[in-house]
LUMVEXZA-742441 format. One record per residue (C-alpha): x, y, z. Coordinates in nm, 4 decimals, decimal comma, always signed. Each point is the difference from the previous one (the first is absolute). Last residue first. Example, Ala and Ser with C-alpha at 12.3 -4.5 7.8 and 13.67 -1.06 7.14 Angstrom:
2
+----------+----------+----------+
:       px :       py :       pz :
+----------+----------+----------+
:  +1,3670 :  -0,1060 :  +0,7140 :
:  -0,1370 :  -0,3440 :  +0,0660 :
+----------+----------+----------+
END
This chain:
373
+----------+----------+----------+
:       px :       py :       pz :
+----------+----------+----------+
:  -2,0393 :  +4,7339 :  +9,6408 :
:  -0,0722 :  -0,3610 :  +0,0895 :
:  -0,2422 :  +0,1136 :  +0,2721 :
:  -0,1833 :  +0,2091 :  -0,2518 :
:  -0,0430 :  -0,3074 :  -0,2240 :
:  -0,1851 :  -0,1756 :  +0,2859 :
:  -0,2542 :  +0,2862 :  +0,0505 :
:  -0,0144 :  +0,0761 :  +0,3779 :
:  -0,2661 :  -0,1544 :  +0,2235 :
:  +0,2566 :  -0,0950 :  +0,2654 :
:  -0,1232 :  -0,3586 :  +0,0601 :
:  -0,2030 :  -0,0635 :  -0,3244 :
:  +0,2711 :  +0,1247 :  -0,2264 :
:  -0,1729 :  +0,1581 :  -0,3150 :
:  +0,0348 :  -0,1232 :  -0,3565 :
:  -0,1191 :  +0,2617 :  -0,2451 :
:  +0,3298 :  +0,0180 :  -0,1998 :
:  -0,0165 :  -0,3739 :  -0,0609 :
:  -0,3160 :  +0,0673 :  -0,2043 :
:  +0,2057 :  +0,1099 :  -0,3014 :
:  -0,1317 :  +0,3285 :  -0,1574 :
:  -0,3563 :  +0,1194 :  -0,0928 :
:  -0,1640 :  -0,2811 :  +0,2085 :
:  -0,2039 :  +0,2565 :  +0,2173 :
:  +0,2023 :  -0,0972 :  +0,3120 :
:  +0,3241 :  +0,0300 :  -0,1987 :
:  -0,0695 :  +0,3613 :  -0,0921 :
:  -0,1078 :  +0,0940 :  +0,3595 :
:  +0,3130 :  -0,1759 :  +0,1442 :
:  +0,2191 :  +0,1812 :  -0,2490 :
:  -0,1431 :  +0,3253 :  +0,1170 :
:  +0,0517 :  -0,0889 :  +0,3638 :
:  +0,3569 :  -0,1020 :  -0,0822 :
:  +0,0653 :  +0,3341 :  -0,1650 :
:  -0,1749 :  +0,2358 :  +0,2374 :
:  +0,2303 :  -0,0495 :  +0,3011 :
:  +0,3079 :  +0,0939 :  -0,2052 :
:  -0,1463 :  +0,3506 :  -0,0536 :
:  -0,1008 :  +0,0124 :  +0,3626 :
:  +0,3541 :  -0,0830 :  +0,1236 :
:  +0,0804 :  +0,3347 :  -0,1537 :
:  +0,0046 :  +0,1470 :  +0,3502 :
:  +0,3668 :  -0,1022 :  +0,0522 :
:  +0,1440 :  +0,1586 :  -0,3117 :
:  -0,0950 :  +0,3054 :  -0,2052 :
:  -0,2084 :  +0,1615 :  +0,2634 :
:  +0,2088 :  -0,1135 :  +0,2883 :
:  +0,3233 :  +0,1201 :  -0,1650 :
:  -0,1626 :  +0,3248 :  -0,0925 :
:  -0,1168 :  +0,0446 :  +0,3650 :
:  +0,3482 :  -0,0586 :  +0,1283 :
:  +0,1403 :  +0,2499 :  -0,2459 :
:  -0,2653 :  +0,2626 :  +0,1016 :
:  +0,0838 :  -0,0524 :  +0,3695 :
:  +0,3787 :  +0,0318 :  -0,0771 :
:  -0,0647 :  +0,3302 :  -0,1820 :
:  -0,2191 :  +0,1150 :  +0,2905 :
:  +0,2751 :  -0,0671 :  +0,2435 :
:  +0,2559 :  +0,1786 :  -0,2090 :
:  -0,2183 :  +0,3100 :  -0,0011 :
:  +0,2329 :  +0,2151 :  +0,2012 :
:  +0,1276 :  +0,1892 :  -0,3031 :
:  -0,2391 :  -0,0268 :  -0,2997 :
:  +0,1288 :  -0,1289 :  -0,3324 :
:  -0,0095 :  -0,3579 :  +0,0964 :
:  -0,3718 :  +0,0327 :  +0,0666 :
:  -0,0809 :  +0,0570 :  -0,3702 :
:  +0,2222 :  -0,2891 :  -0,1049 :
:  -0,1855 :  -0,2573 :  +0,2310 :
:  -0,3462 :  +0,1313 :  -0,0798 :
:  +0,0454 :  +0,0169 :  -0,3812 :
:  +0,1823 :  -0,3280 :  -0,0621 :
:  +0,0074 :  -0,0633 :  -0,3757 :
:  -0,1882 :  +0,3159 :  -0,1035 :
:  +0,2512 :  +0,2327 :  +0,1734 :
:  -0,1892 :  +0,3220 :  +0,0747 :
:  +0,1514 :  +0,3373 :  -0,1008 :
:  -0,2743 :  +0,1098 :  -0,2362 :
:  -0,2663 :  -0,0542 :  +0,2678 :
:  +0,1607 :  +0,2349 :  +0,2552 :
:  +0,0825 :  -0,1857 :  +0,3042 :
:  -0,1785 :  -0,0842 :  +0,3383 :
:  -0,3403 :  +0,1398 :  -0,0816 :
:  -0,0108 :  -0,2133 :  -0,3260 :
:  +0,0684 :  -0,3014 :  +0,2083 :
:  -0,2527 :  +0,0872 :  +0,2687 :
:  -0,2839 :  +0,0586 :  -0,2470 :
:  +0,0807 :  -0,3279 :  -0,1634 :
:  +0,0068 :  -0,1835 :  +0,3323 :
:  -0,3450 :  +0,1491 :  +0,0994 :
:  -0,1547 :  -0,1230 :  -0,3221 :
:  +0,1514 :  -0,3504 :  +0,0109 :
:  -0,0846 :  -0,0463 :  +0,3676 :
:  -0,3587 :  +0,0974 :  -0,0453 :
:  -0,0418 :  -0,2359 :  -0,3055 :
:  +0,1789 :  -0,2834 :  +0,1775 :
:  -0,2428 :  +0,0088 :  +0,2978 :
:  -0,3116 :  +0,0277 :  -0,2250 :
:  +0,1085 :  -0,2951 :  -0,2257 :
:  +0,0928 :  -0,2133 :  +0,3023 :
:  -0,3254 :  +0,0745 :  +0,1713 :
:  -0,2184 :  -0,0563 :  -0,3168 :
:  +0,1597 :  -0,3327 :  -0,0771 :
:  +0,0063 :  -0,1191 :  +0,3620 :
:  -0,3661 :  +0,0833 :  +0,0691 :
:  -0,1145 :  -0,1747 :  -0,3185 :
:  +0,2000 :  -0,3064 :  +0,0762 :
:  -0,1027 :  -0,0224 :  +0,3700 :
:  -0,3749 :  -0,0346 :  -0,0306 :
:  -0,0520 :  -0,2498 :  -0,2823 :
:  +0,3388 :  -0,1475 :  +0,0641 :
:  -0,0542 :  -0,1030 :  +0,3721 :
:  +0,3011 :  -0,1927 :  +0,1095 :
:  +0,2027 :  +0,0762 :  -0,3063 :
:  +0,2091 :  -0,2908 :  -0,1465 :
:  -0,2224 :  -0,0517 :  -0,3026 :
:  -0,0063 :  +0,3737 :  -0,0721 :
:  +0,3787 :  +0,0439 :  -0,0026 :
:  +0,0112 :  +0,0609 :  -0,3721 :
:  -0,2522 :  +0,2812 :  +0,0457 :
:  +0,2634 :  +0,2102 :  +0,1652 :
:  +0,1733 :  +0,0093 :  -0,3461 :
:  -0,2522 :  +0,2773 :  -0,1053 :
:  +0,2013 :  +0,2500 :  +0,1979 :
:  +0,3005 :  -0,0574 :  -0,2299 :
:  +0,0267 :  +0,3086 :  -0,2068 :
:  -0,0250 :  +0,3303 :  +0,1856 :
:  +0,3515 :  +0,1367 :  -0,0839 :
:  -0,0582 :  -0,0879 :  -0,3738 :
:  -0,2763 :  +0,2703 :  +0,0047 :
:  +0,2704 :  +0,2543 :  +0,0689 :
:  +0,1030 :  +0,0016 :  -0,3646 :
:  -0,3427 :  +0,0847 :  -0,1435 :
:  -0,0463 :  +0,2371 :  +0,2863 :
:  +0,3086 :  +0,1948 :  -0,0966 :
:  -0,1571 :  +0,0602 :  -0,3378 :
:  -0,3153 :  +0,1356 :  +0,1628 :
:  +0,1989 :  +0,2294 :  +0,2318 :
:  +0,2195 :  +0,1047 :  -0,2942 :
:  -0,3038 :  +0,1029 :  -0,1978 :
:  -0,1202 :  +0,2072 :  +0,2891 :
:  +0,3023 :  +0,2141 :  -0,0057 :
:  +0,3621 :  -0,1135 :  -0,0361 :
:  +0,1391 :  +0,2344 :  +0,2722 :
:  -0,3124 :  -0,0333 :  +0,2140 :
:  +0,1147 :  +0,0919 :  +0,3471 :
:  +0,2081 :  +0,2866 :  -0,1159 :
:  +0,1886 :  +0,0605 :  -0,3225 :
:  +0,3447 :  +0,0152 :  +0,1521 :
:  -0,0300 :  +0,0239 :  +0,3777 :
:  -0,3514 :  -0,0072 :  +0,1656 :
:  -0,0064 :  -0,3599 :  +0,1324 :
:  +0,3711 :  +0,0011 :  +0,0905 :
:  -0,0467 :  +0,3338 :  +0,1826 :
:  -0,2124 :  -0,1764 :  +0,2516 :
:  +0,3181 :  -0,1527 :  +0,1416 :
:  +0,1262 :  -0,3418 :  +0,0840 :
:  +0,1813 :  -0,1345 :  +0,3074 :
:  -0,3032 :  -0,0527 :  +0,2280 :
:  -0,2500 :  -0,0586 :  -0,2758 :
:  +0,2158 :  -0,2682 :  -0,1521 :
:  +0,0646 :  -0,1521 :  +0,3484 :
:  -0,3732 :  -0,0578 :  +0,0315 :
:  +0,0082 :  -0,2046 :  -0,3312 :
:  +0,3164 :  -0,1881 :  +0,1113 :
:  -0,1840 :  -0,1049 :  +0,3160 :
:  -0,3131 :  -0,0996 :  -0,1943 :
:  +0,2067 :  -0,2059 :  -0,2476 :
:  +0,1967 :  -0,1754 :  +0,2771 :
:  -0,3236 :  -0,0606 :  +0,1977 :
:  -0,1547 :  -0,1477 :  -0,3033 :
:  +0,2932 :  -0,2291 :  -0,0624 :
:  +0,0016 :  -0,1144 :  +0,3688 :
:  -0,3714 :  -0,0820 :  -0,0278 :
:  +0,0537 :  -0,1845 :  -0,3192 :
:  +0,2743 :  -0,2052 :  +0,1690 :
:  -0,2321 :  -0,1047 :  +0,2791 :
:  -0,2949 :  -0,0775 :  -0,2300 :
:  +0,2387 :  -0,2010 :  -0,2248 :
:  +0,1127 :  -0,2136 :  +0,2886 :
:  -0,3711 :  -0,0601 :  +0,0861 :
:  -0,0576 :  -0,0794 :  -0,3681 :
:  +0,2674 :  -0,2608 :  -0,0080 :
:  -0,1070 :  -0,1632 :  +0,3273 :
:  -0,3730 :  -0,0025 :  -0,0922 :
:  +0,0547 :  -0,1324 :  -0,3570 :
:  +0,2431 :  -0,2841 :  +0,0904 :
:  +0,3538 :  -0,0240 :  +0,1105 :
:  +0,1029 :  -0,0966 :  -0,3537 :
:  -0,0814 :  +0,3497 :  -0,1044 :
:  +0,2747 :  +0,1477 :  +0,2222 :
:  +0,2530 :  -0,2386 :  -0,1596 :
:  -0,1078 :  +0,1263 :  -0,3461 :
:  +0,0590 :  +0,3604 :  +0,1100 :
:  +0,3580 :  -0,0984 :  +0,1005 :
:  +0,0580 :  -0,1713 :  -0,3207 :
:  -0,1131 :  +0,2934 :  -0,2062 :
:  +0,2173 :  +0,2343 :  +0,1965 :
:  +0,3112 :  -0,2225 :  -0,0459 :
:  -0,0528 :  -0,0109 :  -0,3698 :
:  -0,0087 :  +0,3802 :  -0,0149 :
:  +0,3092 :  +0,0223 :  +0,2191 :
:  +0,1876 :  -0,2480 :  -0,2071 :
:  -0,0271 :  +0,1983 :  -0,3164 :
:  +0,2579 :  -0,1515 :  -0,2325 :
:  +0,1164 :  +0,2786 :  -0,2153 :
:  -0,0423 :  +0,0290 :  -0,3707 :
:  -0,3708 :  +0,0672 :  +0,0183 :
:  -0,1853 :  -0,2079 :  -0,2571 :
:  -0,1505 :  +0,0912 :  -0,3368 :
:  +0,3453 :  +0,0601 :  -0,1521 :
:  +0,1149 :  -0,3527 :  +0,0407 :
:  +0,3002 :  +0,0754 :  -0,2381 :
:  +0,1566 :  +0,1981 :  +0,2864 :
:  +0,0874 :  -0,3356 :  +0,1633 :
:  -0,1045 :  -0,0193 :  +0,3658 :
:  +0,2294 :  +0,1486 :  +0,2638 :
:  +0,2649 :  -0,1393 :  +0,2342 :
:  -0,0793 :  -0,1700 :  +0,3267 :
:  +0,2775 :  +0,1459 :  +0,2258 :
:  +0,0609 :  +0,3409 :  -0,1467 :
:  -0,3496 :  +0,0532 :  -0,1335 :
:  -0,1452 :  -0,0944 :  +0,3431 :
:  +0,2333 :  +0,2272 :  +0,1898 :
:  -0,0727 :  +0,2953 :  -0,2422 :
:  -0,3668 :  -0,0541 :  +0,0401 :
:  +0,0239 :  +0,0020 :  +0,3802 :
:  +0,2365 :  +0,2985 :  +0,0214 :
:  -0,2167 :  +0,2158 :  -0,2171 :
:  +0,0059 :  +0,2900 :  +0,2525 :
:  -0,1694 :  -0,2234 :  +0,2612 :
:  -0,3095 :  +0,2139 :  +0,0026 :
:  -0,0047 :  -0,0347 :  -0,3875 :
:  +0,0134 :  -0,3779 :  +0,0324 :
:  -0,2825 :  -0,0097 :  +0,2468 :
:  -0,2110 :  +0,2115 :  -0,2332 :
:  +0,0956 :  -0,1953 :  -0,3112 :
:  -0,0859 :  -0,3330 :  +0,1704 :
:  -0,3422 :  +0,1306 :  +0,1062 :
:  -0,0683 :  +0,1317 :  -0,3521 :
:  +0,1099 :  -0,3333 :  -0,1537 :
:  -0,2277 :  -0,1900 :  +0,2425 :
:  -0,2864 :  +0,2337 :  -0,0906 :
:  +0,0639 :  -0,0663 :  -0,3689 :
:  +0,0010 :  -0,3733 :  +0,0556 :
:  -0,3137 :  +0,0185 :  +0,2082 :
:  -0,1672 :  +0,2112 :  -0,2815 :
:  +0,1007 :  -0,2586 :  -0,2536 :
:  -0,1650 :  -0,2926 :  +0,1973 :
:  -0,3000 :  +0,2082 :  +0,0969 :
:  -0,0768 :  +0,1147 :  -0,3644 :
:  +0,0751 :  -0,3413 :  -0,1586 :
:  -0,2418 :  -0,1677 :  +0,2433 :
:  -0,2632 :  +0,2680 :  -0,0612 :
:  +0,0311 :  -0,0511 :  -0,3725 :
:  -0,0377 :  -0,3664 :  +0,0465 :
:  -0,3146 :  +0,0422 :  +0,1982 :
:  -0,1475 :  +0,2566 :  -0,2392 :
:  +0,0520 :  -0,2270 :  -0,3026 :
:  -0,1456 :  -0,3007 :  +0,1794 :
:  -0,2870 :  +0,2141 :  +0,1287 :
:  -0,0833 :  +0,1082 :  -0,3627 :
:  +0,0090 :  -0,3663 :  -0,1094 :
:  -0,1910 :  -0,1417 :  +0,3019 :
:  -0,3122 :  +0,2106 :  +0,0237 :
:  -0,1058 :  +0,3557 :  -0,0152 :
:  -0,1730 :  +0,0821 :  +0,3309 :
:  +0,1207 :  -0,2628 :  +0,2484 :
:  +0,3313 :  -0,0600 :  -0,1706 :
:  +0,0694 :  +0,3758 :  -0,0054 :
:  -0,0726 :  +0,0333 :  +0,3633 :
:  +0,2302 :  -0,2912 :  +0,0790 :
:  +0,2909 :  +0,1399 :  -0,2093 :
:  -0,0478 :  +0,3580 :  +0,1487 :
:  +0,0474 :  -0,1359 :  +0,3539 :
:  +0,1289 :  -0,3514 :  -0,0014 :
:  -0,1102 :  -0,1337 :  +0,3352 :
:  -0,3717 :  -0,0184 :  +0,0712 :
:  -0,2451 :  +0,2223 :  +0,1807 :
:  -0,2335 :  +0,0699 :  -0,3102 :
:  -0,2713 :  +0,2395 :  +0,0811 :
:  +0,1857 :  +0,1958 :  +0,2807 :
:  +0,3193 :  +0,0135 :  -0,2226 :
:  -0,1961 :  +0,1036 :  -0,3114 :
:  -0,1759 :  +0,2939 :  +0,1629 :
:  +0,3167 :  +0,1090 :  +0,1752 :
:  +0,1803 :  -0,0278 :  -0,3310 :
:  -0,2379 :  +0,2391 :  -0,1513 :
:  +0,0366 :  +0,2274 :  +0,3006 :
:  +0,3771 :  -0,0032 :  -0,0543 :
:  -0,0461 :  +0,1303 :  -0,3468 :
:  -0,1838 :  +0,2954 :  +0,1411 :
:  +0,2695 :  +0,0444 :  +0,2568 :
:  +0,2735 :  -0,0240 :  -0,2511 :
:  -0,1472 :  +0,2845 :  -0,2051 :
:  -0,0262 :  +0,2216 :  +0,3123 :
:  +0,3538 :  -0,0925 :  +0,1038 :
:  +0,1405 :  +0,0663 :  -0,3427 :
:  -0,1551 :  +0,3529 :  +0,0029 :
:  +0,1433 :  +0,0569 :  +0,3482 :
:  +0,3389 :  -0,1186 :  -0,1202 :
:  +0,0044 :  +0,2541 :  -0,2807 :
:  -0,1189 :  +0,2714 :  +0,2519 :
:  +0,3003 :  -0,0830 :  +0,2156 :
:  +0,2121 :  +0,0540 :  -0,3139 :
:  -0,1037 :  +0,3649 :  +0,0331 :
:  +0,3539 :  +0,0616 :  +0,1429 :
:  +0,1392 :  -0,0570 :  -0,3509 :
:  -0,2361 :  -0,1791 :  -0,2436 :
:  +0,1810 :  -0,1901 :  -0,2660 :
:  +0,3775 :  -0,0378 :  +0,0068 :
:  +0,1129 :  +0,0873 :  +0,3570 :
:  -0,3101 :  -0,0827 :  +0,1988 :
:  -0,1133 :  -0,3074 :  -0,1977 :
:  +0,3604 :  -0,1373 :  -0,0127 :
:  +0,0637 :  +0,0538 :  +0,3716 :
:  -0,3211 :  -0,1694 :  +0,0923 :
:  +0,0923 :  -0,3158 :  -0,2017 :
:  +0,2977 :  -0,0796 :  +0,2193 :
:  -0,0969 :  -0,0217 :  +0,3685 :
:  -0,3771 :  +0,0171 :  -0,0602 :
:  -0,0332 :  -0,2565 :  -0,2741 :
:  +0,3014 :  -0,2080 :  +0,1237 :
:  -0,2383 :  -0,1434 :  +0,2490 :
:  -0,3109 :  +0,1006 :  +0,1628 :
:  -0,2380 :  -0,2064 :  -0,2237 :
:  +0,0726 :  -0,3547 :  +0,0895 :
:  +0,0879 :  +0,0634 :  +0,3658 :
:  -0,3224 :  +0,2039 :  +0,0491 :
:  -0,2164 :  -0,2723 :  -0,1601 :
:  +0,1443 :  -0,2726 :  +0,2195 :
:  -0,0132 :  +0,2401 :  +0,3014 :
:  -0,3753 :  +0,0094 :  -0,0524 :
:  -0,0282 :  -0,3800 :  -0,0526 :
:  +0,1856 :  -0,0820 :  +0,3275 :
:  -0,2098 :  +0,2578 :  +0,1809 :
:  -0,3287 :  -0,1453 :  -0,1251 :
:  +0,1005 :  -0,3360 :  +0,1252 :
:  +0,1657 :  -0,2984 :  -0,1626 :
:  -0,0456 :  -0,3508 :  +0,1361 :
:  -0,2259 :  -0,1833 :  -0,2515 :
:  +0,2360 :  -0,3032 :  -0,0511 :
:  -0,0206 :  -0,1328 :  -0,3572 :
:  -0,2049 :  -0,3193 :  -0,0876 :
:  -0,2921 :  +0,2362 :  -0,0920 :
:  -0,3696 :  +0,0193 :  +0,0659 :
:  -0,1094 :  +0,3582 :  +0,0059 :
:  -0,2380 :  -0,0441 :  -0,3016 :
:  -0,0781 :  +0,3105 :  -0,2017 :
:  +0,1802 :  -0,1379 :  -0,3112 :
:  -0,1916 :  -0,3268 :  +0,0128 :
:  -0,3381 :  +0,1751 :  +0,0304 :
:  +0,0893 :  +0,2464 :  -0,2745 :
:  +0,0712 :  -0,2927 :  -0,2321 :
:  +0,3544 :  -0,0356 :  -0,1180 :
:  +0,0123 :  -0,0923 :  -0,3657 :
:  +0,1918 :  -0,2673 :  -0,1970 :
:  +0,0277 :  -0,0059 :  -0,3845 :
:  -0,0789 :  +0,3631 :  -0,0181 :
:  -0,2614 :  +0,2173 :  -0,1866 :
:  -0,1232 :  +0,2791 :  +0,2208 :
:  -0,3551 :  +0,0838 :  -0,1039 :
:  -0,0792 :  +0,2286 :  +0,2958 :
:  -0,2810 :  -0,2342 :  +0,0912 :
:  +0,2489 :  -0,2830 :  +0,0040 :
:  +0,1947 :  +0,1949 :  +0,2625 :
:  -0,3149 :  +0,0492 :  +0,2136 :
:  -0,0326 :  -0,3724 :  +0,0297 :
:  -0,2804 :  -0,1813 :  -0,1687 :
:  -0,2538 :  -0,1807 :  +0,2192 :
:  -0,2273 :  +0,2949 :  +0,0329 :
:  -0,0157 :  +0,0395 :  -0,3744 :
:  -0,1197 :  -0,3498 :  -0,0477 :
+----------+----------+----------+
END
């Protein structure tokens, strides 16, 4: 009897419907298994290397750790690496779409998975809205507020009574979401290939800006004031609690498991490779930023761009940092929108939400609801 029972039943998970381990490990899927380890690696890089390094680094350096913020990011990298290894274990064991939702379903059952699934959906939808607003704000600031002023003058504003909404119509944010949705309609391989190209450009911008930091900066910025540890060890730990948000998103790689050519081999490699690459870039970038300008003078909203603007001859570096910021908060965020239909597909496949969301087009092997988006 014991042999016939699934491992989930042995854990005592009480659910109306359960995935057996055999079912969860099956590679059979109506989706197109077309993604390589490189697609998945850049997927993770694009999801993590966003506003976290271009914006959050300034906050951690200026308000929490000073130049020692690099150690804060190092602590976060170590913690994320251990968490990543847990996801590696799950991803190789259960190569299905849904990431944390699917793993929760296998271990704890339907109700906890239902809660986790909807929490993830809410998280990705709100984060995409936030990223779209950040992209819009960056473009608008580069245009000296000409775009927002034009929209307000021609389309008016929302009533002030609607206090939970922005008063201005944000056409740039809406446009970004529509462009990313059009990329997704082209299929998983096309959208992830575009993302890989944009992520490469983003990393090149960040690395170029980091090198420029050491060219135009001075060692005095590390020793001025209270030295390299102006807030002490406590500041490093407090900074790590904030910097941890810059590493969020690596687990979303598991959402592409059903479209990965060899998930049991490529998913673990991609997870660890993306985490390692982003960790190195974050630490070096923080060292460069604090080397470029004294920590107390940094602009927390746009630390790289504003810091370069104060150095004669560094206009090219300022533009590079601005382009990298736009890519990080805009084009590469196709990964965030990529997760939403896959997560809905996983929920619908398990009968947790309406089955229509699990329909897959037989010719192009793309989820039908995704083509409507």
